[in-house]
N, C-alpha and C positions, 0 to 999 in steps of 0.2 A: 479416856486419856485426852488429857488439856490439849487444844491448839495452840501455838505461840501465835502472838501478835505482832506487828511490826513493831510495836513499841517493846515488849518483851525480848526480841530479837536486840533492839538497839540496847536495850538493860544489861541482856548477856554480854555482848561486845564490852561495852563499858566496863563490867565488872572483870572481864578476863584481861585488860589490856592495862588494868590496875597493877596487875602482875608484872615484876620486870622480867622474869621468867618467860612468859609469854610474849613480849615485845620484843624478844630477842630470839625466840623459836621461830617468831612468823619472819622476822629477819634474816634467821637462818635460812627458812625455805624459798623465800623471794630470792635469795643469795645463789641457793642451789640450781633455781628457777633460771635465772639469768646465764649463771656456767652455763648451762644446759643450752639457753637461747646462743651462745658464743661459739659453742662446741660446735653446735650444727651450721653457725654460720662462717666459722673459721676453716673447718675441714676442707673445704674445696682449696682453698689457698695451699695447704701441703700436698694436693693432688692434681694440682695442675697440670704438671710436668707429663705424669702417664695418661692423662685425660686428652690435654694438648696431643701428645703424639698417638692415642689410639682414635680420635676423632678430626685429626686435622685440622686444627683450629691456629688462629693467627692470637697474636696478643693481643689486639685490639677486642677479639672475639670473648678473650678470657676475659679482661678487662670488664664488658659489657657484663659478664656473667656475675663476677663477685663486686660490680659496683653497680652502675646505673640502672640496669635494669632490675635488678633486687630493690636497691632503694628508692625507686620511683613506686611501686607499688607496695613497700615497706611505710611511705610516707603517705601514700593516699589512701590508705587503709586505716592509717594510723589515726586522721583526725574524726572520723565517724567511731571510732571504737572508744576513742577517749572522750568525744560525747555521750556514749554510752556510760560509761566508767564514770563519769561525773554525776549522772541520772541514777544508776543501779547497782547491782552487785559486782565489783571490783572484782572479788576474788574466784565467781565463777567465770568472768570473762577470763583472766587469766588460765585458768584451767584447760577450758576450751583450745586456748591459743596453743600451749603446749601441745596437746595432741595433734594439733592440726599440723605445726609446723615440724613436731617430730616423725609424723607417720609422712610429709612431704619429704624429708631428708631421706628417709627410708627408701620411698619411691624413687628418689633420684640415681641409686646404683642398678635403676631398670633402665636408663636412657640408654638410647644406641643411636643419638645423631644430636647435633648441637641445637635443635628446636626442642626435643625432648627435655634434653637437660635443663636448658631457658625456663621452660615450662613448669619444672618442677622445682627450679630454684624463684620462680613468682612466689608460688605457693608456700615455701618457706618463708620468704619474705610477707606475704599478706598473715601468715599464721604469728610471727613475731612481733607483728604490730603490736598486739594486743598483749603484750609483757610489760616494757618498763613505764607507760605514763599510769596505767592504775596501778603497780607497784609503787610509784614514787608518790601515788597520792594517799595511797595506804600508810606509808612510811611517815608521811608527813604529819598525817593523823596522830600516829601512834608515838611519834620522838619530838619533843619540844622543839623551837625554834633555835636554841643555842647549842643542841646536841642534833640537829637536822642534816647539818653536812658530813658529820661523822657517819651516821647511820645511811645518811645515803652515797656514801663512799664504801663504806662496808658493803653494802650491797651494787657499787659499782666496780669492785674487785671482781663481779661475775666475770667482766669483760677477760682478763688477765687469766683466771681461773680455767675460762671456757677456751680462751686462748693456748693454755699449756697443755688442757687434754685433746684439744682439737689436732694439735701438731703431734702429740705424743701417739694418741690412738691413732691417727689418721698414716703418721709415718709408718709406725712400725705394722698395723694392719695391712698397709698398700706393699709393705716389704715380702709378706709371706701369703697374703691371701688377693691381693688385687684391689683397686680402687672401688668396684663396685660393693664387694663384701663390705669394705670400709664404711661406706654409706649406711647401709643395712644394720651393721652392727652397732653403730655411735648412733642412728635416727632413733631408733624402737623403745629402748629403756625411758626415753622421756615421757612415754605414757604412762608409767607407772609414778611420774612425780607428778603429771595432773591430778591423776587419781588421790598423791598424799595432800597434795594443795587442796583438793575439795572437800576431804574430810577431815582434815585435822586443824586447818585456817580458819579463824573467826573474822567476818568482815567488820571494822571498827567503824564507830561513829564518827561521821566528820566533825571537826574542829574538837576530838577529843583532848589533844595536847595541849589546847590553848585554853580549855575548860570552858570552853563553847557550850551555853544552854542547849539542851537537847531541842526545846521549843523553836530555837533561832535556825537550826540548821532541818529539823525533821520534815520531810515531805515537801520542801521547798526547790523550786524549779529552779537549776542554776542559767544565767545569763546566756544568752544565745552565743555561738562560735564565731558571729559578726563583731559582736561588740569585746569578745575576747581578743580577736585580731586587734581590733583599734586601742584597745587599753594597752596591749602590750607595745605596739609600733610607737604608740605617741611616748613612750617613756627611752629615751635616748641611752640610759644605760643597757635598757635589753636590745635593742640594737646593735651594740658594739658587742655586748657579752654573747649574743646568738654565731655574731660573725665571727667573734675569737674563737668560740667553742667550734663552729663550722669548719674554718681553718687549721684547726689543732687536730680536728677527726680526718678531716683533708690528708695531713700527715701523717697522721697513727695508720689509717685504711689504708692508704699508698704502701706505706712502710709494711704493714702485716700481710697484703694482699700480693707483695712481689718480693720482700727480702728473702723468703724460703726458695724463690724460682732462681734468683740470682746467686742463691750460694752453690744451688745446684748446676745450674748452666757455667758458671765462671770457677767455681773450686771442686766442680766434679764430687759434690758429697752426697751419700744416700740419704733416703727418706727416714730410714729409722734412725739413723746415727744424730743426721740433722734434724728430727721432731724431737730427739730425747734435748739436745742442746739449747733449743727453741722453748721448749717447755719449762726447764730450769732459769731460763730468762725471763719468761713471762711471770713465772713467781714472783721474781725481784719487783714485775709492774702490778702486781696485786699489793705490795706493801709500800710503794710508791704512791697507789691510788688512795690507799687509806690513810699513809701518813700526810696528803695532801689536804685531806676531809680533816682530821683533826688538828691538825696547823693551823687550817682558816679558822675552824670553831673557836680556837686558843687567842690566837690574834686578833679575830672578829671580834670578841670582847670588847676589846680598846677600840678599836678602827673598822667597821665595816669594808672598808674598801679594800682590806687585806683578803676577801673571799675571791678578789680579783687581781689583785699581786700577786697571790700563790701561783695561778695557773699562767701569771704572765711571765716568771721567773722560770718556771719550768719550761715554757715553750722556748724562751732564750736559750734554754741549754740543750736543746733538741736538734737544732741545724749542724751548729759544727761538730761536734760527736758523731752523730749519723754520717756528715760526710766522710769525717776519717775512718769510720768502720767499713764503707763501701768501697775506699780508696785503697785499703789496705791488701796485700797481696797472700798473705798467711791468711787460711780461712779461722785460724782459730781467735788467731788475735781480732779477727773483724767480728768473731762472734763476743770476745771478752769485752771489746770496747763498743757495740750495740746494746750493752746491759743497761750503761749508764742513760742514754735517749728513751732507752723501755721501761725505765723505772721512773720516769717523769712524765711518759707521753698521755694518761689519761687522769691525770692528776685534777684537771680542770672539770672530771664528771661532775662528781660530787658539791663540789664549789658552785657551780653554774646552776644547777637543778635547785639548790637551796635559795641561791636568789632570786630565780624566776619563781618558786613558791612563794617568796615573800613579797613579789610585786604584784602577786594575783589573790583573788579571795580563795578563802577554803573550798568552794565550788566550783572552782576554774583548775584546781592542782592539776589533774589528768590532763585537761585540754591544754595547759600552759607548758606542760612536760611535752606534749605531741606538736604544739607548735614550735617549740625549742628544738625538736627530734627532726621536725620536718624540714626545717633551715639546715639543721645538723648534717643531715644524710642527704638531703640533696646535693649539697656542696661536697661535704667529707667523703661519705660512701658512694655517692652519685660521681662524681668527677675525680676522686683521688685514684683509686684503681685502673680507672678508665685512661686517665690523661697519661699516668705512666706507659699504660699498652701503646695507646697512639704515639707519646715520643719515642719508647721502644722501638717500633714499628718502622717511625720514621728515620730513626739514626741506623737500624740494621744494615741496609745497602752500603753504606759505608764504614762500619765500627763490627759488623757481625756478632759474634756472641756479647761482646762488651757494649751491646746497644743499653741494654738492661742496666749496668751499671752506671753509664753516665745518664741515661733517664732520671733515676735514682737520685743522683746526687746533683742534678740542676734543679729540680722540682722541689724537693722535700725540704731542704733549708732555708729556702727563700718562702714558701708558704709558711712556716713555724714562726719565724720573724714577725711576718705580716700578722699571723695570730696575735703574738704577742702585743702587738702596737693596738690592736682593739681591745683586749683587756685592757690596757692602762686608760684608752678614751675610757671606756665602760665605768671605770671607778672614779673618774671626774665627776660623775651625773647621780653616782649610788644611792650617797648619803642624804641628798634631796628628795631622790624618787621615793626610796624607802618610808621616809617621815611620812607620806601621804597614807592614810590609813586604807588597804585594799579593799576590805568589804566594807567600807564606808561609801568609796568609790563606787563600787559595786551598786550598792545601795540607795546611793545619793542621786 
């Protein structure tokens, strides 16, 4: 039996991804993977109230669980994992990561105090760090630049699909079996996805979508992490793009982290009914995420600045409509109005990642995504839920149960408007900095 060489493997991947069906199959599996990533991440949001009651937690502690503690270990693990992905087999890294975060989600159901649950959530964060940067890199090798934002936006609908099933499954499982069983039931199936990824997805050749010669990329060591940081930070478009994405994520994570608790506390909704409503609304978010990427790819043919103007327009919509939803007295009116900001909340993701990959060389795509995600998650995931929890705790002595309502309405609209400003500033520098060849910059 013949043993495949490295060259044979690269040739096989090249042949596989020449087929449109295989490109979209891999995109489908990666999107499914990202959906499980967000199911496990989002599950805690719908379960916060029963966990708070049983473990006697404050809003600040809950904000730390869903926000900063998770984000800190997520981004710290993300950089070295992305470095591994730029050097090695990205498919295998993703497979192991799925198994780790799924197992730690199931273990969360065994926690009997705050510190045990915190440790389990840190484990989930470390596992999930190995998902997106390698997946982004694979997709940019499979899909050409003119279709890249669309492909990355399809992948990013995993956020909304994951939120959908996180709310739906978490809400009803908690109603019938309690929050511990919910963690276990949702966590364990991810291990099957890890096996599916390992057995059915091929590792693509780097530079395949740009028709880069295999001799240019084969066995070439990628530039250092310090070089990648300097390269990106030297570009004003990246700086503003990163902060725009981070502030959009701040608004998004603050909303998804606390809106369910707000509806339960202020409007008295049960987790099952609320989970069903929020699941349906999250599906609109998936359509919005995909539409943003398709629209940016279409308009970007004529002017690349549309890749940042589309997220800026989306951010402008979020603030006022979310404020109206939070201040309405009827719970069903509030849910209906919240659908519009949900529709556009994650429009920025595919557009931003496509531009990050255009600003770096093909051997730095995973690391470029990880650096972007480091900024995005420290500010967005780390500070978004935590800030709402702290503001709510501060307002509770004077406002009581209404403290969460006013924490949301004073923080989220301001942050969303701020993110739009950064996207507009980034667009001013984008054409000039895209004109510089990333791979020439890396090798020169």
